[in-house]
FIDO-690004 format. One line per field, with one value per residue: residue in three letters; y, x negated, z of N, C-alpha, C, CB in turn; chain. Coordinates in nm, 2 decimals. Each point is the difference from the previous one (the first is absolute). Glycine has a CB too. Layout:
r ALA_...
n.c2 Y_...
n.c1 X_...
n.c3 Z_...
ca.c2 Y_...
ca.c1 X_...
ca.c3 Z_...
c.c2 Y_...
c.c1 X_...
c.c3 Z_...
cb.c2 Y_...
cb.c1 X_...
cb.c3 Z_...
c A_...
END
This chain:
r UNK_UNK_UNK_UNK_UNK_UNK_UNK_UNK_UNK_UNK_UNK_UNK_UNK_UNK_UNK_UNK_UNK_UNK_UNK_UNK_UNK_UNK_UNK_UNK_UNK_UNK_UNK_UNK_UNK_UNK_UNK_UNK_UNK_UNK_UNK_UNK_UNK_UNK_UNK_UNK_UNK_UNK_UNK_UNK_UNK_UNK_UNK_UNK_UNK_UNK_UNK_UNK_UNK_UNK_UNK_UNK_UNK_UNK_UNK_UNK_UNK_UNK_UNK_UNK_UNK_UNK_UNK_UNK_UNK_UNK_UNK_UNK_UNK_UNK_UNK_UNK_UNK_UNK_UNK_UNK_UNK_UNK_UNK_UNK
n.c2 -6.18_-0.02_-0.06_0.36_0.03_0.22_0.17_0.03_0.11_-0.12_-0.16_-0.24_-0.09_-0.04_-0.17_-0.18_-0.12_-0.16_-0.18_-0.10_-0.08_-0.17_-0.19_-0.02_0.24_0.09_-0.28_0.15_0.29_-0.05_0.32_0.17_0.09_0.20_0.22_0.04_0.27_0.14_-0.11_-0.32_-0.08_-0.16_0.00_-0.30_0.05_-0.30_-0.07_-0.26_0.02_0.09_0.22_0.14_0.00_0.18_0.28_0.05_0.02_0.22_0.17_-0.03_0.10_0.26_0.05_-0.05_0.23_0.24_0.00_0.11_0.30_-0.35_0.21_0.24_-0.04_0.31_0.13_-0.18_0.35_-0.04_-0.10_0.22_0.08_-0.21_0.14_-0.25
n.c1 0.58_0.33_0.02_0.01_0.15_-0.22_0.20_0.10_0.24_0.14_0.07_-0.25_0.04_0.31_-0.08_-0.13_0.22_0.17_-0.20_-0.12_0.32_0.07_-0.26_0.04_-0.24_0.08_-0.19_-0.25_0.03_-0.08_0.12_0.14_-0.29_0.25_-0.15_-0.08_0.16_-0.26_-0.25_0.25_-0.09_0.14_0.14_-0.04_0.31_-0.10_0.31_-0.05_0.31_0.18_-0.02_-0.23_0.18_0.27_-0.15_-0.14_0.23_0.07_-0.25_0.03_0.31_-0.08_-0.25_0.16_0.17_-0.21_-0.09_0.24_0.10_0.16_-0.08_0.21_0.18_0.10_-0.04_0.25_0.13_0.13_0.24_-0.08_-0.27_-0.10_0.37_0.05
n.c3 7.16_0.04_-0.34_0.04_-0.22_-0.08_0.25_-0.37_0.18_0.24_-0.32_0.04_0.23_-0.08_-0.20_0.18_0.20_-0.27_-0.13_0.28_0.04_-0.29_0.00_0.32_-0.06_0.31_0.09_-0.13_0.16_0.33_-0.14_-0.21_0.00_0.17_-0.18_0.31_-0.29_-0.06_-0.01_0.04_-0.30_0.02_0.32_-0.06_0.11_0.11_-0.10_0.21_-0.25_-0.28_0.22_-0.20_-0.33_0.12_0.14_-0.27_-0.17_0.15_-0.03_-0.25_-0.01_0.08_-0.19_-0.22_0.11_-0.02_-0.30_-0.12_0.21_0.18_0.32_-0.06_0.28_-0.16_0.27_0.08_-0.05_0.25_-0.19_0.12_-0.21_0.25_0.05_0.19
ca.c2 0.12_0.00_0.03_0.13_0.05_0.15_0.10_0.10_0.07_-0.05_-0.08_-0.11_-0.10_-0.07_-0.11_-0.09_-0.07_-0.08_-0.12_-0.10_-0.05_-0.08_-0.13_-0.07_0.03_0.10_-0.08_-0.01_0.14_0.03_0.14_0.09_0.13_0.14_0.12_0.05_0.13_0.08_-0.05_-0.13_-0.13_-0.12_-0.07_-0.13_-0.04_-0.15_-0.03_-0.17_-0.11_0.07_0.11_0.13_0.02_0.05_0.11_0.06_0.01_0.11_0.13_0.03_0.03_0.13_0.08_0.00_0.08_0.10_0.00_0.00_0.11_-0.07_-0.01_0.11_0.00_0.14_0.04_-0.01_0.10_-0.02_0.06_0.14_0.08_-0.02_0.07_-0.05
ca.c1 0.05_0.11_0.02_0.09_0.03_-0.05_0.13_-0.03_0.08_0.09_0.11_-0.07_-0.02_0.11_0.01_-0.10_0.06_0.10_-0.03_-0.05_0.08_0.08_-0.06_-0.05_-0.13_-0.01_-0.06_-0.15_-0.07_-0.03_0.00_-0.02_-0.10_0.07_-0.07_0.01_0.00_-0.09_-0.15_-0.01_0.02_0.09_0.02_0.07_0.09_0.01_0.10_-0.04_0.11_0.08_0.07_-0.09_0.00_0.09_-0.02_-0.07_0.09_0.10_-0.07_-0.04_0.14_0.03_-0.11_0.03_0.12_-0.04_-0.08_0.07_0.09_0.14_0.01_0.04_0.15_0.02_0.04_0.16_0.05_0.13_0.12_0.05_-0.11_-0.08_0.06_0.11
ca.c3 -0.04_-0.04_-0.13_-0.02_-0.11_-0.02_0.00_-0.09_0.06_0.11_-0.08_-0.04_0.12_0.01_-0.12_0.01_0.15_-0.03_-0.06_0.08_0.08_-0.07_-0.02_0.11_0.02_0.10_0.10_-0.03_-0.01_0.14_0.03_-0.12_0.01_-0.01_0.02_0.15_-0.05_0.02_0.00_0.06_-0.11_0.00_0.12_-0.02_0.10_0.01_0.07_0.05_0.00_-0.09_0.08_-0.01_-0.14_-0.02_0.05_-0.09_-0.11_0.02_-0.02_-0.14_-0.05_0.01_-0.07_-0.14_-0.01_0.02_-0.11_-0.14_0.03_0.01_0.14_0.03_0.03_0.01_0.13_0.03_0.06_0.08_-0.08_0.04_-0.01_0.15_0.12_0.08
c.c2 -0.03_0.06_0.12_0.03_0.16_0.10_0.10_0.10_-0.09_-0.09_-0.15_-0.10_-0.07_-0.11_-0.13_-0.11_-0.09_-0.13_-0.11_-0.08_-0.08_-0.13_-0.07_0.01_0.10_-0.07_0.00_0.13_0.05_0.16_0.06_0.12_0.12_0.14_0.08_0.18_0.07_-0.07_-0.14_-0.13_-0.10_-0.06_-0.10_-0.01_-0.15_-0.03_-0.17_-0.09_0.11_0.14_0.13_0.04_0.08_0.14_0.09_0.04_0.10_0.14_0.06_0.02_0.14_0.10_0.02_0.11_0.16_0.07_0.05_0.09_-0.08_0.00_0.12_0.01_0.14_0.04_0.00_0.14_-0.01_0.05_0.11_0.10_0.00_0.10_-0.05_-0.08
c.c1 0.12_0.03_0.10_0.01_-0.04_0.14_-0.03_0.09_0.12_0.12_-0.06_-0.02_0.13_0.02_-0.08_0.05_0.13_-0.02_-0.08_0.11_0.12_-0.06_-0.06_-0.14_-0.05_-0.08_-0.17_-0.08_-0.04_-0.02_-0.01_-0.10_0.10_-0.08_0.06_0.01_-0.11_-0.15_0.02_0.00_0.07_-0.02_0.06_0.08_0.05_0.15_0.01_0.12_0.10_0.05_-0.10_0.00_0.12_0.00_-0.07_0.06_0.09_-0.06_-0.02_0.12_0.03_-0.11_0.02_0.11_-0.04_-0.08_0.06_0.12_0.16_0.03_0.06_0.14_0.04_0.05_0.14_0.04_0.12_0.12_0.04_-0.12_-0.07_0.06_0.12_0.09
c.c3 -0.08_-0.16_0.01_-0.11_0.00_0.02_-0.12_0.01_0.08_-0.12_-0.07_0.07_0.04_-0.10_0.02_0.14_-0.04_-0.09_0.07_0.10_-0.08_-0.07_0.11_0.02_0.12_0.12_0.00_0.04_0.16_0.01_-0.14_0.03_-0.02_0.01_0.12_-0.04_0.04_0.01_0.08_-0.07_0.01_0.15_-0.02_0.13_0.00_0.04_0.02_-0.03_-0.08_0.06_-0.04_-0.17_-0.03_0.07_-0.08_-0.13_0.01_0.02_-0.13_-0.09_0.02_-0.05_-0.12_-0.02_0.00_-0.14_-0.14_0.02_0.01_0.16_0.07_0.06_0.04_0.14_0.01_0.09_0.07_-0.09_0.01_-0.01_0.12_0.08_0.05_-0.04
cb.c2 0.11_0.01_-0.24_0.08_-0.18_-0.08_0.00_-0.13_0.19_0.24_0.25_0.13_0.14_0.21_0.20_0.20_0.22_0.23_0.14_0.14_0.19_0.21_0.07_-0.15_-0.05_0.12_-0.15_-0.17_0.05_-0.24_-0.02_-0.05_-0.12_-0.14_0.01_-0.24_-0.01_0.15_0.27_0.12_0.03_-0.07_0.17_-0.11_0.23_-0.04_0.23_0.06_-0.18_-0.23_-0.17_-0.09_-0.21_-0.23_-0.10_-0.10_-0.21_-0.17_-0.07_-0.14_-0.22_-0.08_-0.07_-0.26_-0.19_-0.08_-0.17_-0.25_0.22_-0.18_-0.13_0.07_-0.24_0.00_0.13_-0.30_0.09_0.03_-0.16_-0.10_0.13_-0.08_0.19_0.17
cb.c1 -0.22_0.04_-0.06_-0.05_0.18_-0.23_0.05_-0.09_-0.07_-0.05_0.12_-0.07_-0.19_0.09_0.02_-0.20_-0.08_0.11_0.01_-0.21_-0.07_0.12_-0.05_0.17_0.01_0.23_0.23_0.05_0.15_-0.12_-0.12_0.25_-0.24_0.18_-0.04_-0.17_0.22_0.20_-0.14_0.08_-0.18_-0.02_-0.01_-0.18_0.07_-0.26_0.10_-0.17_-0.05_0.05_0.10_-0.17_-0.12_0.09_0.03_-0.15_-0.02_0.13_-0.10_-0.21_0.07_0.14_-0.13_-0.06_0.12_0.02_-0.12_-0.08_-0.17_-0.04_-0.19_-0.15_0.00_0.05_-0.20_-0.01_-0.11_-0.13_0.07_0.16_0.12_-0.23_-0.09_-0.02
cb.c3 0.00_0.26_-0.11_0.17_-0.02_-0.19_0.29_-0.13_-0.18_0.23_-0.07_-0.11_0.10_0.09_-0.16_-0.11_0.18_0.03_-0.18_-0.01_0.17_-0.01_-0.21_-0.02_-0.24_-0.09_-0.02_-0.20_-0.24_0.03_0.23_-0.08_-0.11_0.11_-0.25_0.16_-0.02_0.12_0.01_0.15_-0.03_-0.28_0.11_-0.15_-0.01_0.08_-0.10_0.21_0.25_-0.09_0.22_0.24_-0.06_-0.03_0.20_0.12_-0.04_0.10_0.18_0.03_0.06_0.18_0.12_-0.03_0.13_0.26_0.12_-0.08_-0.15_-0.24_-0.02_-0.16_0.07_-0.24_0.02_0.02_-0.15_0.22_0.01_0.17_-0.16_-0.08_-0.07_0.08
c A_A_A_A_A_A_A_A_A_A_A_A_A_A_A_A_A_A_A_A_A_A_A_A_A_A_A_A_A_A_A_A_A_A_A_A_A_A_A_A_A_A_A_A_A_A_A_A_A_A_A_A_A_A_A_A_A_A_A_A_A_A_A_A_A_A_A_A_A_A_A_A_A_A_A_A_A_A_A_A_A_A_A_A
END
């Protein structure tokens, strides 16, 4: 059975993953539990190698940015207001 860490928030999970990456403990973790939201409860996500860990880290970073409002990208407008 893979060792996992419990989900509290995307920001906390991102910090935990960065700590695990820095310490090298992600090699032992093999996965993390994340919230599926609503009635879905918790879901465990497993990874087999560094590439999969990095992909998961990128996804968690996006979610953490959305959670904290840092991922918002304002709307861009055409310089001429979209008229020809």
